[in-house]
C-alpha positions as CSV (number, residue, x, y, z in Angstrom):
1,M,-103.3,-79.6,-49.4
2,R,-101.0,-78.8,-46.6
3,N,-99.4,-81.4,-44.4
4,P,-100.7,-80.9,-40.8
5,N,-97.6,-82.5,-39.3
6,K,-95.3,-79.8,-40.8
7,I,-97.4,-77.1,-39.4
8,Q,-97.2,-78.6,-35.9
9,M,-93.4,-78.9,-36.1
10,K,-93.2,-75.2,-37.2
11,Y,-94.9,-74.0,-34.1
12,E,-93.0,-76.3,-31.8
13,F,-89.6,-74.7,-32.9
14,K,-90.3,-71.4,-31.3
15,L,-88.2,-70.5,-28.2
16,D,-89.2,-68.9,-25.0
17,S,-87.7,-65.7,-23.6
18,R,-85.3,-67.4,-21.3
19,Q,-83.7,-69.4,-24.0
20,S,-83.5,-66.4,-26.2
21,I,-81.5,-64.5,-23.6
22,M,-79.1,-67.3,-23.0
23,L,-78.5,-67.7,-26.7
24,L,-77.8,-63.9,-27.0
25,A,-75.4,-64.0,-24.1
26,A,-73.5,-66.9,-25.6
27,F,-73.2,-65.0,-28.9
28,L,-71.9,-61.9,-27.2
29,V,-69.3,-64.0,-25.3
30,I,-68.1,-65.6,-28.6
31,L,-68.0,-62.1,-30.2
32,A,-65.9,-60.6,-27.3
33,F,-63.5,-63.5,-27.4
34,A,-63.0,-63.1,-31.1
35,F,-62.5,-59.3,-30.6
36,G,-59.9,-59.8,-27.8
37,L,-58.1,-62.4,-29.9
38,G,-58.0,-60.0,-32.8
39,V,-56.6,-57.2,-30.7
40,K,-53.9,-59.4,-29.2
41,T,-52.9,-60.7,-32.6
42,G,-52.7,-57.1,-34.0
43,K,-50.4,-56.0,-31.1
44,H,-48.2,-58.9,-31.6
45,F,-47.7,-58.1,-35.3
46,A,-47.2,-54.4,-34.4
47,K,-44.4,-55.3,-32.0
48,I,-42.7,-57.4,-34.6
49,S,-42.8,-54.7,-37.3
50,Q,-42.0,-51.7,-35.0
51,P,-38.2,-52.3,-34.5
52,E,-37.7,-52.3,-38.2
53,Q,-39.6,-49.0,-38.5
54,T,-37.7,-47.5,-35.5
55,E,-34.3,-48.5,-37.0
56,N,-35.2,-47.0,-40.3
57,F,-36.4,-43.8,-38.6
58,V,-33.2,-43.4,-36.6
59,D,-31.0,-44.0,-39.6
60,E,-32.9,-41.3,-41.5
61,L,-32.5,-38.9,-38.6
62,K,-28.7,-39.5,-38.5
63,N,-28.4,-39.0,-42.2
64,K,-30.3,-35.7,-42.0
65,E,-28.2,-34.5,-39.1
66,N,-25.0,-35.4,-41.0
67,N,-26.2,-33.6,-44.0
68,L,-27.1,-30.5,-41.9
69,E,-23.7,-30.4,-40.2
70,Q,-21.9,-30.7,-43.5
71,A,-24.0,-27.9,-44.9
72,R,-23.1,-25.7,-41.8
73,Q,-19.4,-26.4,-42.2
74,E,-19.5,-25.5,-45.9
75,M,-21.3,-22.3,-45.1
76,A,-18.8,-21.4,-42.3
77,E,-15.9,-22.0,-44.7
78,D,-17.5,-19.9,-47.4
79,T,-18.0,-17.1,-44.8
80,Q,-14.4,-17.2,-43.6
81,H,-13.1,-17.2,-47.1
82,Q,-15.3,-14.3,-48.0
83,A,-14.3,-12.3,-44.9
84,A,-10.6,-13.0,-45.6
85,V,-11.0,-11.6,-49.2
86,E,-13.0,-8.6,-48.2
87,E,-11.2,-7.4,-45.0
88,P,-7.6,-6.1,-45.3
89,A,-4.9,-7.9,-43.2
90,V,-4.0,-6.4,-39.9
91,P,-0.5,-4.9,-39.7
92,A,2.0,-6.7,-37.6
93,V,2.7,-3.6,-35.6
94,E,-0.9,-3.4,-34.2
95,A,-1.1,-7.1,-33.2
96,L,2.1,-7.9,-31.4
97,P,2.5,-11.5,-30.4
98,P,2.6,-12.3,-26.7
99,P,6.1,-12.5,-25.1
100,A,7.6,-15.9,-25.1
101,N,8.2,-17.8,-21.9
102,G,11.9,-16.9,-22.1
103,E,11.2,-13.2,-22.3
104,A,8.7,-13.3,-19.4
105,A,11.3,-15.1,-17.3
106,L,13.8,-12.4,-18.3
107,V,11.4,-9.7,-17.2
108,E,10.7,-11.4,-13.9
109,T,14.5,-11.8,-13.3
110,Q,15.1,-8.1,-14.1
111,K,12.4,-7.1,-11.7
112,A,13.8,-9.3,-8.9
113,A,17.3,-7.9,-9.6
114,D,15.9,-4.3,-9.4
115,Q,14.1,-5.0,-6.2
116,K,17.2,-6.6,-4.6
117,A,19.3,-3.7,-5.7
118,A,16.8,-1.3,-4.1
119,E,16.7,-3.3,-0.9
120,E,20.5,-3.3,-0.8
121,K,20.7,0.4,-1.4
122,A,18.1,1.1,1.4
123,A,20.1,-1.2,3.8
124,A,23.4,0.6,2.9
125,E,21.8,4.0,3.5
126,K,20.4,2.8,6.8
127,A,23.8,1.4,7.8
128,A,25.5,4.7,6.8
129,Q,22.9,6.6,8.8
130,A,23.5,4.4,11.8
131,E,27.2,4.8,11.5
132,A,26.9,8.5,11.2
133,E,24.7,8.6,14.4
134,A,27.2,6.4,16.2
135,A,30.1,8.7,15.1
136,A,28.1,11.7,16.3
137,E,27.4,10.0,19.7
138,A,31.1,9.1,20.0
139,E,32.1,12.6,19.2
140,K,29.6,14.0,21.7
141,A,30.9,11.5,24.4
142,K,34.4,12.5,23.6
143,K,33.6,16.2,24.0
144,E,31.8,15.6,27.3
145,A,34.8,13.5,28.5
146,Q,37.2,16.3,27.5
147,K,35.0,18.8,29.2
148,K,34.8,16.8,32.4
149,K,38.6,16.3,32.2
150,E,39.1,20.0,31.9
151,E,36.7,20.7,34.8
152,Q,38.5,18.2,37.0
153,A,41.8,19.7,36.1
154,K,40.5,23.1,37.0
155,K,39.2,21.8,40.3
156,D,42.5,20.1,41.0
157,A,44.4,23.3,40.3
158,E,42.1,25.2,42.6
159,K,42.6,22.6,45.3
160,K,46.4,22.9,44.9
161,S,46.2,26.7,45.1
162,E,44.0,26.7,48.2
163,P,46.7,25.6,50.7
164,K,48.9,28.4,49.4
165,K,46.2,30.9,50.2
166,E,45.7,29.4,53.7
167,E,49.4,29.3,54.4
168,K,49.7,32.8,55.7
169,T,52.3,34.0,58.1
170,A,51.5,35.4,61.4
171,S,52.0,38.9,60.1
172,D,49.3,38.4,57.4
173,E,46.6,37.4,60.0
174,T,44.1,40.0,61.2
175,K,45.4,40.4,64.8
176,A,43.2,41.7,67.5
177,P,44.3,45.1,68.8
178,G,46.1,45.3,72.1
179,G,44.0,44.5,75.1
180,S,41.1,42.9,73.0
181,Y,40.2,39.6,71.3
182,Y,37.8,38.1,68.8
183,T,34.9,36.0,70.0
184,L,31.6,34.5,68.8
185,Q,28.4,36.1,70.0
186,L,25.6,33.5,70.5
187,A,22.7,35.5,71.8
188,S,21.6,38.8,73.4
189,F,19.0,39.3,76.2
190,P,17.6,42.5,77.8
191,A,17.6,40.7,81.2
192,R,20.3,38.8,83.1
193,D,17.9,35.9,83.9
194,G,17.5,35.1,80.2
195,A,21.3,35.1,79.6
196,D,21.8,32.9,82.7
197,K,19.2,30.4,81.5
198,F,20.7,30.2,78.1
199,V,24.2,29.5,79.5
200,K,22.7,26.8,81.9
201,N,20.9,25.0,79.1
202,F,23.8,25.2,76.6
203,K,25.6,21.9,75.8
204,P,29.1,22.6,74.5
205,F,30.8,20.1,72.2
206,D,34.4,21.0,73.4
207,S,36.2,22.5,76.4
208,R,35.0,26.0,75.6
209,K,32.2,27.3,77.7
210,P,29.9,30.4,77.0
211,F,30.2,33.5,79.1
212,I,28.1,36.7,79.6
213,T,29.1,40.3,79.0
214,E,27.2,43.5,79.7
215,V,26.8,46.4,77.3
216,E,25.0,49.8,77.7
217,L,23.1,50.8,74.6
218,A,22.1,54.5,74.3
219,D,18.6,53.9,73.1
220,K,17.9,50.4,74.6
221,G,19.6,50.5,78.0
222,K,21.6,47.5,79.4
223,W,21.8,44.3,77.5
224,Y,23.4,40.9,78.3
225,R,25.3,39.1,75.6
226,V,26.3,35.4,75.6
227,K,29.6,34.7,73.9
228,I,32.1,31.8,73.5
229,G,35.8,31.6,72.7
230,Q,38.7,34.1,72.7
231,F,40.8,34.3,69.6
232,D,43.9,36.4,68.9
233,S,43.0,36.8,65.2
234,K,39.9,37.1,63.1
235,E,40.9,34.1,61.0
236,Q,41.0,31.9,64.1
237,A,37.6,33.1,65.0
238,M,36.2,32.4,61.5
239,A,37.7,28.8,61.5
240,Y,36.0,28.1,64.9
241,Q,32.8,29.7,63.7
242,S,32.5,27.2,60.8
243,I,33.0,24.3,63.1
244,F,30.7,25.6,65.8
245,E,27.8,26.3,63.4
246,A,28.2,22.9,61.7
247,R,28.1,21.1,65.0
248,T,25.3,23.0,66.7
249,G,23.3,24.4,63.8
250,R,23.2,27.8,65.4
251,S,24.1,31.1,63.7
252,T,26.8,33.2,65.4
253,M,28.4,36.6,64.9
254,I,32.2,37.4,65.2
255,V,32.7,40.5,67.4
256,L,35.7,42.2,68.8
257,E,35.7,42.2,72.6
258,T,37.9,44.3,75.0
259,K,39.6,42.4,77.8
């Protein structure tokens, strides 16, 4: 036979819905706290073990890189050795060594010397040309001076000979025939008034004065001529004619007039 007190306690242990929710929430909180604590602990241990793994990994990479570089060097040496064995040596004539510094300096010095020699030669040629031109100019000037000297000597000789030509005796002069004389004719007019007017307006430069003469022309009738001066010889008339024309600017004509 069952105990009625135990049955009553069994039914009294039941929880309502509110209490069940609170209990579930507490359980979830505890579970989340435990999960977060586990995650944090795992990260901590991961950080502690990571440097050792990183250092080991770096060392392995360096070892692999060294091994790879060594293998490359060995392959390059083998390749060079094989190429040296297979290919013939290049003759020394085909591959000349570059000139040494001393040879290059010698070449530059030679070039500078050649250039200087060329410049000196050009300067010498220019100087010779200038000297030749100067000599030609001097010779030309000398010839011109000699030519001028000869012309001057010729003129001097002509001047010396002129007085001898002018020094004529009275018998050498062209004397006017008896009862006549030489004179200068200034103008000629068909009417007396024209001749008188010319004489009135004439301005003499010396003591000689113009005079009027008449002449009967067969085809023109009577004409009146204005004249000046009475000279015994033609040479005297010519000398006065040159002076008169130079002073008055008027052209004249030498005529023989009867007294």
